[in-house]
PARO-868447 format. One record per residue (C-alpha): residue number from 1; residue in one letter; chain; x, y, z. Coordinates in nm, 2 decimals. Example, Ala and Ser with C-alpha at 12.3 -4.5 7.8 and 13.67 -1.06 7.14 Angstrom:
BEGIN
pt zadren = 1 tiro = A lumdo = A xx = 1.23 yy = -0.45 zz = 0.78
pt zadren = 2 tiro = S lumdo = A xx = 1.37 yy = -0.11 zz = 0.71
end
This chain:
BEGIN
pt zadren = 1 tiro = M lumdo = A xx = 0.00 yy = 0.00 zz = 0.00
pt zadren = 2 tiro = S lumdo = A xx = 0.15 yy = 0.33 zz = -0.11
pt zadren = 3 tiro = P lumdo = A xx = 0.10 yy = 0.66 zz = 0.08
pt zadren = 4 tiro = Q lumdo = A xx = -0.25 yy = 0.80 zz = 0.13
pt zadren = 5 tiro = G lumdo = A xx = -0.40 yy = 0.46 zz = 0.06
pt zadren = 6 tiro = V lumdo = A xx = -0.33 yy = 0.47 zz = -0.31
pt zadren = 7 tiro = N lumdo = A xx = -0.31 yy = 0.10 zz = -0.39
pt zadren = 8 tiro = I lumdo = A xx = -0.20 yy = 0.08 zz = -0.75
pt zadren = 9 tiro = G lumdo = A xx = -0.17 yy = -0.30 zz = -0.75
pt zadren = 10 tiro = A lumdo = A xx = -0.54 yy = -0.37 zz = -0.66
pt zadren = 11 tiro = S lumdo = A xx = -0.74 yy = -0.59 zz = -0.90
pt zadren = 12 tiro = H lumdo = A xx = -1.01 yy = -0.33 zz = -0.92
pt zadren = 13 tiro = P lumdo = A xx = -1.00 yy = 0.05 zz = -0.93
pt zadren = 14 tiro = A lumdo = A xx = -1.08 yy = 0.21 zz = -0.60
pt zadren = 15 tiro = G lumdo = A xx = -1.13 yy = 0.59 zz = -0.60
pt zadren = 16 tiro = R lumdo = A xx = -0.80 yy = 0.75 zz = -0.53
pt zadren = 17 tiro = S lumdo = A xx = -0.60 yy = 0.48 zz = -0.71
pt zadren = 18 tiro = S lumdo = A xx = -0.76 yy = 0.58 zz = -1.04
pt zadren = 19 tiro = A lumdo = A xx = -0.73 yy = 0.94 zz = -0.96
pt zadren = 20 tiro = F lumdo = A xx = -0.36 yy = 0.90 zz = -0.89
pt zadren = 21 tiro = L lumdo = A xx = -0.30 yy = 0.73 zz = -1.22
pt zadren = 22 tiro = I lumdo = A xx = -0.51 yy = 0.99 zz = -1.41
pt zadren = 23 tiro = L lumdo = A xx = -0.30 yy = 1.26 zz = -1.24
pt zadren = 24 tiro = L lumdo = A xx = 0.02 yy = 1.08 zz = -1.34
pt zadren = 25 tiro = G lumdo = A xx = -0.08 yy = 1.05 zz = -1.70
pt zadren = 26 tiro = F lumdo = A xx = -0.20 yy = 1.41 zz = -1.71
pt zadren = 27 tiro = F lumdo = A xx = 0.12 yy = 1.55 zz = -1.56
pt zadren = 28 tiro = V lumdo = A xx = 0.35 yy = 1.35 zz = -1.79
pt zadren = 29 tiro = S lumdo = A xx = 0.16 yy = 1.42 zz = -2.11
pt zadren = 30 tiro = F lumdo = A xx = 0.14 yy = 1.80 zz = -2.04
pt zadren = 31 tiro = A lumdo = A xx = 0.51 yy = 1.82 zz = -1.94
pt zadren = 32 tiro = F lumdo = A xx = 0.60 yy = 1.63 zz = -2.26
pt zadren = 33 tiro = I lumdo = A xx = 0.38 yy = 1.83 zz = -2.50
pt zadren = 34 tiro = R lumdo = A xx = 0.46 yy = 2.17 zz = -2.36
pt zadren = 35 tiro = T lumdo = A xx = 0.83 yy = 2.08 zz = -2.38
pt zadren = 36 tiro = S lumdo = A xx = 0.78 yy = 1.97 zz = -2.74
pt zadren = 37 tiro = T lumdo = A xx = 0.60 yy = 2.29 zz = -2.85
pt zadren = 38 tiro = R lumdo = A xx = 0.87 yy = 2.50 zz = -2.69
pt zadren = 39 tiro = L lumdo = A xx = 1.14 yy = 2.30 zz = -2.87
pt zadren = 40 tiro = I lumdo = A xx = 0.95 yy = 2.35 zz = -3.20
pt zadren = 41 tiro = R lumdo = A xx = 0.92 yy = 2.72 zz = -3.13
pt zadren = 42 tiro = M lumdo = A xx = 1.30 yy = 2.74 zz = -3.07
pt zadren = 43 tiro = E lumdo = A xx = 1.34 yy = 2.56 zz = -3.41
pt zadren = 44 tiro = V lumdo = A xx = 1.56 yy = 2.28 zz = -3.26
pt zadren = 45 tiro = K lumdo = A xx = 1.68 yy = 2.09 zz = -3.56
pt zadren = 46 tiro = W lumdo = A xx = 1.69 yy = 1.74 zz = -3.40
pt zadren = 47 tiro = W lumdo = A xx = 1.33 yy = 1.76 zz = -3.27
pt zadren = 48 tiro = P lumdo = A xx = 1.06 yy = 1.61 zz = -3.51
pt zadren = 49 tiro = G lumdo = A xx = 0.84 yy = 1.91 zz = -3.52
pt zadren = 50 tiro = N lumdo = A xx = 0.47 yy = 1.94 zz = -3.59
pt zadren = 51 tiro = V lumdo = A xx = 0.24 yy = 1.67 zz = -3.73
pt zadren = 52 tiro = E lumdo = A xx = 0.13 yy = 1.77 zz = -4.07
pt zadren = 53 tiro = T lumdo = A xx = -0.05 yy = 1.60 zz = -4.36
pt zadren = 54 tiro = A lumdo = A xx = 0.08 yy = 1.59 zz = -4.71
pt zadren = 55 tiro = S lumdo = A xx = -0.14 yy = 1.88 zz = -4.80
pt zadren = 56 tiro = G lumdo = A xx = 0.01 yy = 2.09 zz = -4.52
pt zadren = 57 tiro = L lumdo = A xx = -0.27 yy = 2.06 zz = -4.26
pt zadren = 58 tiro = H lumdo = A xx = -0.13 yy = 2.10 zz = -3.91
pt zadren = 59 tiro = I lumdo = A xx = -0.29 yy = 1.85 zz = -3.67
pt zadren = 60 tiro = H lumdo = A xx = -0.31 yy = 2.00 zz = -3.33
pt zadren = 61 tiro = H lumdo = A xx = -0.23 yy = 1.77 zz = -3.03
pt zadren = 62 tiro = L lumdo = A xx = -0.58 yy = 1.87 zz = -2.91
pt zadren = 63 tiro = F lumdo = A xx = -0.71 yy = 1.62 zz = -3.17
pt zadren = 64 tiro = W lumdo = A xx = -0.51 yy = 1.33 zz = -3.04
pt zadren = 65 tiro = G lumdo = A xx = -0.61 yy = 1.42 zz = -2.68
pt zadren = 66 tiro = I lumdo = A xx = -0.98 yy = 1.40 zz = -2.76
pt zadren = 67 tiro = I lumdo = A xx = -0.94 yy = 1.07 zz = -2.94
pt zadren = 68 tiro = V lumdo = A xx = -0.74 yy = 0.92 zz = -2.64
pt zadren = 69 tiro = M lumdo = A xx = -1.00 yy = 1.05 zz = -2.39
pt zadren = 70 tiro = I lumdo = A xx = -1.29 yy = 0.90 zz = -2.60
pt zadren = 71 tiro = V lumdo = A xx = -1.12 yy = 0.56 zz = -2.62
pt zadren = 72 tiro = A lumdo = A xx = -1.00 yy = 0.55 zz = -2.26
pt zadren = 73 tiro = G lumdo = A xx = -1.34 yy = 0.67 zz = -2.13
pt zadren = 74 tiro = F lumdo = A xx = -1.53 yy = 0.41 zz = -2.32
pt zadren = 75 tiro = V lumdo = A xx = -1.30 yy = 0.12 zz = -2.23
pt zadren = 76 tiro = G lumdo = A xx = -1.29 yy = 0.24 zz = -1.87
pt zadren = 77 tiro = A lumdo = A xx = -1.66 yy = 0.20 zz = -1.84
pt zadren = 78 tiro = L lumdo = A xx = -1.62 yy = -0.17 zz = -1.89
pt zadren = 79 tiro = E lumdo = A xx = -1.55 yy = -0.42 zz = -1.61
pt zadren = 80 tiro = L lumdo = A xx = -1.17 yy = -0.44 zz = -1.62
pt zadren = 81 tiro = V lumdo = A xx = -0.92 yy = -0.62 zz = -1.41
pt zadren = 82 tiro = S lumdo = A xx = -0.56 yy = -0.53 zz = -1.35
pt zadren = 83 tiro = P lumdo = A xx = -0.36 yy = -0.41 zz = -1.53
pt zadren = 84 tiro = W lumdo = A xx = -0.62 yy = -0.29 zz = -1.79
pt zadren = 85 tiro = W lumdo = A xx = -0.80 yy = -0.04 zz = -1.56
pt zadren = 86 tiro = Q lumdo = A xx = -0.46 yy = 0.11 zz = -1.47
pt zadren = 87 tiro = I lumdo = A xx = -0.37 yy = 0.15 zz = -1.83
pt zadren = 88 tiro = T lumdo = A xx = -0.71 yy = 0.31 zz = -1.92
pt zadren = 89 tiro = A lumdo = A xx = -0.68 yy = 0.55 zz = -1.62
pt zadren = 90 tiro = I lumdo = A xx = -0.33 yy = 0.66 zz = -1.74
pt zadren = 91 tiro = G lumdo = A xx = -0.45 yy = 0.69 zz = -2.09
pt zadren = 92 tiro = F lumdo = A xx = -0.74 yy = 0.91 zz = -1.99
pt zadren = 93 tiro = G lumdo = A xx = -0.50 yy = 1.14 zz = -1.80
pt zadren = 94 tiro = V lumdo = A xx = -0.28 yy = 1.16 zz = -2.11
pt zadren = 95 tiro = G lumdo = A xx = -0.58 yy = 1.27 zz = -2.31
pt zadren = 96 tiro = V lumdo = A xx = -0.67 yy = 1.53 zz = -2.06
pt zadren = 97 tiro = G lumdo = A xx = -0.32 yy = 1.67 zz = -2.06
pt zadren = 98 tiro = L lumdo = A xx = -0.30 yy = 1.70 zz = -2.44
pt zadren = 99 tiro = T lumdo = A xx = -0.65 yy = 1.86 zz = -2.46
pt zadren = 100 tiro = L lumdo = A xx = -0.61 yy = 2.11 zz = -2.18
pt zadren = 101 tiro = D lumdo = A xx = -0.27 yy = 2.23 zz = -2.31
pt zadren = 102 tiro = E lumdo = A xx = -0.48 yy = 2.38 zz = -2.60
pt zadren = 103 tiro = Y lumdo = A xx = -0.77 yy = 2.49 zz = -2.39
pt zadren = 104 tiro = A lumdo = A xx = -0.74 yy = 2.84 zz = -2.52
pt zadren = 105 tiro = L lumdo = A xx = -0.76 yy = 2.72 zz = -2.88
pt zadren = 106 tiro = W lumdo = A xx = -1.09 yy = 2.53 zz = -2.83
pt zadren = 107 tiro = L lumdo = A xx = -1.23 yy = 2.81 zz = -2.62
pt zadren = 108 tiro = H lumdo = A xx = -1.17 yy = 3.08 zz = -2.88
pt zadren = 109 tiro = L lumdo = A xx = -1.17 yy = 2.86 zz = -3.19
pt zadren = 110 tiro = D lumdo = A xx = -0.85 yy = 3.03 zz = -3.29
pt zadren = 111 tiro = D lumdo = A xx = -0.48 yy = 2.94 zz = -3.28
pt zadren = 112 tiro = V lumdo = A xx = -0.38 yy = 3.16 zz = -2.98
pt zadren = 113 tiro = Y lumdo = A xx = -0.13 yy = 2.91 zz = -2.83
pt zadren = 114 tiro = W lumdo = A xx = 0.16 yy = 3.16 zz = -2.81
pt zadren = 115 tiro = S lumdo = A xx = -0.05 yy = 3.47 zz = -2.77
pt zadren = 116 tiro = D lumdo = A xx = -0.13 yy = 3.64 zz = -2.44
pt zadren = 117 tiro = T lumdo = A xx = -0.48 yy = 3.50 zz = -2.47
pt zadren = 118 tiro = G lumdo = A xx = -0.32 yy = 3.15 zz = -2.47
pt zadren = 119 tiro = R lumdo = A xx = -0.22 yy = 3.20 zz = -2.10
pt zadren = 120 tiro = S lumdo = A xx = -0.57 yy = 3.07 zz = -2.01
pt zadren = 121 tiro = S lumdo = A xx = -0.45 yy = 2.72 zz = -2.11
pt zadren = 122 tiro = I lumdo = A xx = -0.20 yy = 2.74 zz = -1.83
pt zadren = 123 tiro = D lumdo = A xx = -0.47 yy = 2.85 zz = -1.59
pt zadren = 124 tiro = A lumdo = A xx = -0.68 yy = 2.55 zz = -1.70
pt zadren = 125 tiro = V lumdo = A xx = -0.40 yy = 2.31 zz = -1.65
pt zadren = 126 tiro = V lumdo = A xx = -0.31 yy = 2.44 zz = -1.30
pt zadren = 127 tiro = I lumdo = A xx = -0.68 yy = 2.41 zz = -1.20
pt zadren = 128 tiro = A lumdo = A xx = -0.71 yy = 2.06 zz = -1.33
pt zadren = 129 tiro = F lumdo = A xx = -0.39 yy = 1.96 zz = -1.15
pt zadren = 130 tiro = L lumdo = A xx = -0.52 yy = 2.11 zz = -0.83
pt zadren = 131 tiro = V lumdo = A xx = -0.85 yy = 1.92 zz = -0.86
pt zadren = 132 tiro = F lumdo = A xx = -0.68 yy = 1.59 zz = -0.93
pt zadren = 133 tiro = T lumdo = A xx = -0.43 yy = 1.64 zz = -0.65
pt zadren = 134 tiro = L lumdo = A xx = -0.71 yy = 1.72 zz = -0.39
pt zadren = 135 tiro = I lumdo = A xx = -0.90 yy = 1.40 zz = -0.49
pt zadren = 136 tiro = V lumdo = A xx = -0.58 yy = 1.19 zz = -0.47
pt zadren = 137 tiro = I lumdo = A xx = -0.51 yy = 1.31 zz = -0.11
pt zadren = 138 tiro = G lumdo = A xx = -0.87 yy = 1.22 zz = -0.01
pt zadren = 139 tiro = A lumdo = A xx = -1.07 yy = 1.54 zz = -0.06
pt zadren = 140 tiro = R lumdo = A xx = -1.41 yy = 1.51 zz = -0.22
pt zadren = 141 tiro = P lumdo = A xx = -1.62 yy = 1.78 zz = -0.39
pt zadren = 142 tiro = F lumdo = A xx = -1.96 yy = 1.82 zz = -0.22
pt zadren = 143 tiro = D lumdo = A xx = -1.84 yy = 1.61 zz = 0.07
pt zadren = 144 tiro = V lumdo = A xx = -2.17 yy = 1.52 zz = 0.23
pt zadren = 145 tiro = D lumdo = A xx = -2.30 yy = 1.24 zz = 0.43
pt zadren = 146 tiro = Q lumdo = A xx = -2.44 yy = 1.00 zz = 0.17
pt zadren = 147 tiro = S lumdo = A xx = -2.65 yy = 0.83 zz = 0.44
pt zadren = 148 tiro = G lumdo = A xx = -2.82 yy = 1.15 zz = 0.53
pt zadren = 149 tiro = D lumdo = A xx = -3.15 yy = 1.31 zz = 0.42
pt zadren = 150 tiro = I lumdo = A xx = -3.17 yy = 1.33 zz = 0.04
pt zadren = 151 tiro = V lumdo = A xx = -3.34 yy = 1.67 zz = 0.04
pt zadren = 152 tiro = G lumdo = A xx = -3.07 yy = 1.82 zz = 0.28
pt zadren = 153 tiro = T lumdo = A xx = -2.80 yy = 1.67 zz = 0.06
pt zadren = 154 tiro = I lumdo = A xx = -2.94 yy = 1.83 zz = -0.26
pt zadren = 155 tiro = I lumdo = A xx = -2.98 yy = 2.17 zz = -0.09
pt zadren = 156 tiro = Y lumdo = A xx = -2.62 yy = 2.15 zz = 0.05
pt zadren = 157 tiro = T lumdo = A xx = -2.48 yy = 2.05 zz = -0.29
pt zadren = 158 tiro = V lumdo = A xx = -2.67 yy = 2.33 zz = -0.48
pt zadren = 159 tiro = V lumdo = A xx = -2.56 yy = 2.60 zz = -0.23
pt zadren = 160 tiro = D lumdo = A xx = -2.20 yy = 2.48 zz = -0.24
pt zadren = 161 tiro = A lumdo = A xx = -2.20 yy = 2.48 zz = -0.62
pt zadren = 162 tiro = C lumdo = A xx = -2.35 yy = 2.83 zz = -0.63
pt zadren = 163 tiro = L lumdo = A xx = -2.10 yy = 2.97 zz = -0.39
pt zadren = 164 tiro = A lumdo = A xx = -1.81 yy = 2.81 zz = -0.59
pt zadren = 165 tiro = L lumdo = A xx = -1.95 yy = 2.94 zz = -0.92
pt zadren = 166 tiro = I lumdo = A xx = -1.98 yy = 3.29 zz = -0.78
pt zadren = 167 tiro = T lumdo = A xx = -1.62 yy = 3.27 zz = -0.67
pt zadren = 168 tiro = L lumdo = A xx = -1.51 yy = 3.16 zz = -1.02
pt zadren = 169 tiro = A lumdo = A xx = -1.73 yy = 3.43 zz = -1.18
pt zadren = 170 tiro = K lumdo = A xx = -1.53 yy = 3.69 zz = -0.97
pt zadren = 171 tiro = K lumdo = A xx = -1.21 yy = 3.54 zz = -1.12
pt zadren = 172 tiro = R lumdo = A xx = -1.08 yy = 3.39 zz = -0.80
pt zadren = 173 tiro = L lumdo = A xx = -0.99 yy = 3.07 zz = -0.98
pt zadren = 174 tiro = F lumdo = A xx = -0.77 yy = 2.90 zz = -0.71
pt zadren = 175 tiro = L lumdo = A xx = -1.02 yy = 2.98 zz = -0.44
pt zadren = 176 tiro = G lumdo = A xx = -1.31 yy = 2.89 zz = -0.66
pt zadren = 177 tiro = V lumdo = A xx = -1.17 yy = 2.53 zz = -0.70
pt zadren = 178 tiro = L lumdo = A xx = -1.12 yy = 2.50 zz = -0.33
pt zadren = 179 tiro = A lumdo = A xx = -1.47 yy = 2.62 zz = -0.27
pt zadren = 180 tiro = F lumdo = A xx = -1.61 yy = 2.30 zz = -0.43
pt zadren = 181 tiro = F lumdo = A xx = -1.43 yy = 2.11 zz = -0.15
pt zadren = 182 tiro = I lumdo = A xx = -1.45 yy = 2.36 zz = 0.13
pt zadren = 183 tiro = P lumdo = A xx = -1.78 yy = 2.55 zz = 0.12
pt zadren = 184 tiro = P lumdo = A xx = -1.68 yy = 2.82 zz = 0.38
pt zadren = 185 tiro = I lumdo = A xx = -1.42 yy = 2.95 zz = 0.13
pt zadren = 186 tiro = G lumdo = A xx = -1.70 yy = 3.00 zz = -0.13
pt zadren = 187 tiro = L lumdo = A xx = -1.91 yy = 3.18 zz = 0.13
pt zadren = 188 tiro = W lumdo = A xx = -1.62 yy = 3.41 zz = 0.22
pt zadren = 189 tiro = C lumdo = A xx = -1.54 yy = 3.49 zz = -0.15
pt zadren = 190 tiro = A lumdo = A xx = -1.91 yy = 3.54 zz = -0.24
pt zadren = 191 tiro = C lumdo = A xx = -1.91 yy = 3.83 zz = 0.01
pt zadren = 192 tiro = R lumdo = A xx = -1.59 yy = 3.98 zz = -0.12
pt zadren = 193 tiro = I lumdo = A xx = -1.52 yy = 4.21 zz = -0.41
pt zadren = 194 tiro = G lumdo = A xx = -1.45 yy = 4.05 zz = -0.75
pt zadren = 195 tiro = K lumdo = A xx = -1.17 yy = 4.13 zz = -0.99
pt zadren = 196 tiro = P lumdo = A xx = -1.24 yy = 4.42 zz = -1.23
pt zadren = 197 tiro = D lumdo = A xx = -1.19 yy = 4.21 zz = -1.54
pt zadren = 198 tiro = S lumdo = A xx = -1.41 yy = 3.93 zz = -1.42
pt zadren = 199 tiro = F lumdo = A xx = -1.75 yy = 3.82 zz = -1.55
pt zadren = 200 tiro = W lumdo = A xx = -1.90 yy = 3.93 zz = -1.22
pt zadren = 201 tiro = A lumdo = A xx = -1.76 yy = 4.28 zz = -1.26
pt zadren = 202 tiro = T lumdo = A xx = -1.88 yy = 4.32 zz = -1.62
pt zadren = 203 tiro = R lumdo = A xx = -2.23 yy = 4.21 zz = -1.51
pt zadren = 204 tiro = F lumdo = A xx = -2.26 yy = 4.41 zz = -1.18
pt zadren = 205 tiro = Y lumdo = A xx = -1.99 yy = 4.67 zz = -1.16
pt zadren = 206 tiro = T lumdo = A xx = -2.12 yy = 4.90 zz = -1.43
pt zadren = 207 tiro = D lumdo = A xx = -2.16 yy = 5.28 zz = -1.47
pt zadren = 208 tiro = R lumdo = A xx = -2.54 yy = 5.24 zz = -1.49
pt zadren = 209 tiro = T lumdo = A xx = -2.59 yy = 5.27 zz = -1.11
pt zadren = 210 tiro = E lumdo = A xx = -2.41 yy = 5.45 zz = -0.83
pt zadren = 211 tiro = R lumdo = A xx = -2.36 yy = 5.12 zz = -0.65
pt zadren = 212 tiro = G lumdo = A xx = -2.20 yy = 4.97 zz = -0.96
pt zadren = 213 tiro = R lumdo = A xx = -1.96 yy = 5.26 zz = -0.99
pt zadren = 214 tiro = R lumdo = A xx = -1.86 yy = 5.23 zz = -0.62
pt zadren = 215 tiro = K lumdo = A xx = -1.80 yy = 4.86 zz = -0.66
pt zadren = 216 tiro = L lumdo = A xx = -1.59 yy = 4.91 zz = -0.97
pt zadren = 217 tiro = A lumdo = A xx = -1.37 yy = 5.17 zz = -0.80
pt zadren = 218 tiro = K lumdo = A xx = -1.33 yy = 4.94 zz = -0.50
pt zadren = 219 tiro = S lumdo = A xx = -1.24 yy = 4.65 zz = -0.73
pt zadren = 220 tiro = L lumdo = A xx = -0.98 yy = 4.86 zz = -0.91
pt zadren = 221 tiro = K lumdo = A xx = -0.83 yy = 4.97 zz = -0.58
pt zadren = 222 tiro = R lumdo = A xx = -0.82 yy = 4.61 zz = -0.45
pt zadren = 223 tiro = F lumdo = A xx = -0.68 yy = 4.46 zz = -0.77
pt zadren = 224 tiro = P lumdo = A xx = -0.46 yy = 4.72 zz = -0.95
pt zadren = 225 tiro = P lumdo = A xx = -0.31 yy = 4.61 zz = -1.28
pt zadren = 226 tiro = D lumdo = A xx = 0.05 yy = 4.62 zz = -1.14
pt zadren = 227 tiro = R lumdo = A xx = -0.02 yy = 4.43 zz = -0.82
pt zadren = 228 tiro = W lumdo = A xx = 0.27 yy = 4.20 zz = -0.72
pt zadren = 229 tiro = T lumdo = A xx = 0.05 yy = 3.88 zz = -0.72
pt zadren = 230 tiro = K lumdo = A xx = -0.03 yy = 3.94 zz = -1.09
pt zadren = 231 tiro = R lumdo = A xx = 0.33 yy = 3.99 zz = -1.17
pt zadren = 232 tiro = V lumdo = A xx = 0.43 yy = 3.67 zz = -0.99
pt zadren = 233 tiro = G lumdo = A xx = 0.15 yy = 3.48 zz = -1.16
pt zadren = 234 tiro = R lumdo = A xx = 0.26 yy = 3.59 zz = -1.50
pt zadren = 235 tiro = R lumdo = A xx = 0.62 yy = 3.49 zz = -1.43
pt zadren = 236 tiro = L lumdo = A xx = 0.49 yy = 3.15 zz = -1.32
pt zadren = 237 tiro = Q lumdo = A xx = 0.28 yy = 3.12 zz = -1.64
pt zadren = 238 tiro = D lumdo = A xx = 0.59 yy = 3.21 zz = -1.85
pt zadren = 239 tiro = M lumdo = A xx = 0.80 yy = 2.96 zz = -1.66
pt zadren = 240 tiro = I lumdo = A xx = 0.55 yy = 2.68 zz = -1.72
pt zadren = 241 tiro = G lumdo = A xx = 0.42 yy = 2.76 zz = -2.07
pt zadren = 242 tiro = G lumdo = A xx = 0.67 yy = 2.99 zz = -2.23
pt zadren = 243 tiro = T lumdo = A xx = 0.66 yy = 3.37 zz = -2.29
pt zadren = 244 tiro = P lumdo = A xx = 0.38 yy = 3.47 zz = -2.53
pt zadren = 245 tiro = T lumdo = A xx = 0.47 yy = 3.63 zz = -2.86
pt zadren = 246 tiro = P lumdo = A xx = 0.42 yy = 4.01 zz = -2.85
pt zadren = 247 tiro = E lumdo = A xx = 0.10 yy = 4.12 zz = -3.01
pt zadren = 248 tiro = L lumdo = A xx = 0.13 yy = 4.29 zz = -3.35
pt zadren = 249 tiro = S lumdo = A xx = -0.03 yy = 4.63 zz = -3.40
pt zadren = 250 tiro = P lumdo = A xx = -0.29 yy = 4.66 zz = -3.67
pt zadren = 251 tiro = A lumdo = A xx = -0.04 yy = 4.82 zz = -3.91
pt zadren = 252 tiro = E lumdo = A xx = 0.20 yy = 4.52 zz = -3.86
pt zadren = 253 tiro = V lumdo = A xx = -0.05 yy = 4.25 zz = -3.93
pt zadren = 254 tiro = P lumdo = A xx = 0.01 yy = 4.10 zz = -4.27
pt zadren = 255 tiro = P lumdo = A xx = -0.28 yy = 4.12 zz = -4.51
pt zadren = 256 tiro = K lumdo = A xx = -0.48 yy = 3.81 zz = -4.57
pt zadren = 257 tiro = P lumdo = A xx = -0.45 yy = 3.65 zz = -4.92
pt zadren = 258 tiro = P lumdo = A xx = -0.74 yy = 3.71 zz = -5.15
pt zadren = 259 tiro = T lumdo = A xx = -1.00 yy = 3.44 zz = -5.16
pt zadren = 260 tiro = V lumdo = A xx = -1.16 yy = 3.31 zz = -5.48
end
């Protein structure tokens, strides 16, 4: 038996064992593919490079990630014995890693991998890593007494989810994830000011009302653009995913070729 009760050698998957293997596959695949893209960007001659068809179509690793997740998810639904359930768990994690590395691409439907917008992929990967890690060490989202009253359980789960979603809407991503596991964090964040560039701010901190203007001013004061936490966060994003390519001005953008 390994630490935290993660028994990889069991004949059947048991909760944290599967989560541990998914986390392992996820971490290894993300580390590999992000290293690969950085080597391609650096034009390292001995590295294979992108996968392209004979017609020049670039196949993003997002495509392979989706295929692997579909296959591993379907096979994982079957009654498997060791070592097949371990293999499917690792395969599913590999697919998640490949897919989330291009989260910004499938969110914006545009190749923004090396742009500043592409930083959201790193946010998605960090959040997924945090969720998997919490489950591996024994935390459970909506941790309720399953033997308790069903109505109370539903109410508790709905309230917990709403508090966590409000926290995420205020762009408190790290705390929003924790709120699914620790409801008091969601309650605390729901009562606090949101970030000025969050969905919550665009919805409620507007110039249409005096209260909205006060909230926006308070938010800008609490979260200034040059705050040290944001600078540290951007440095960590650059360390993990690479520095984004500087945005071109409209005058520098090359014209698109004419279409027939």
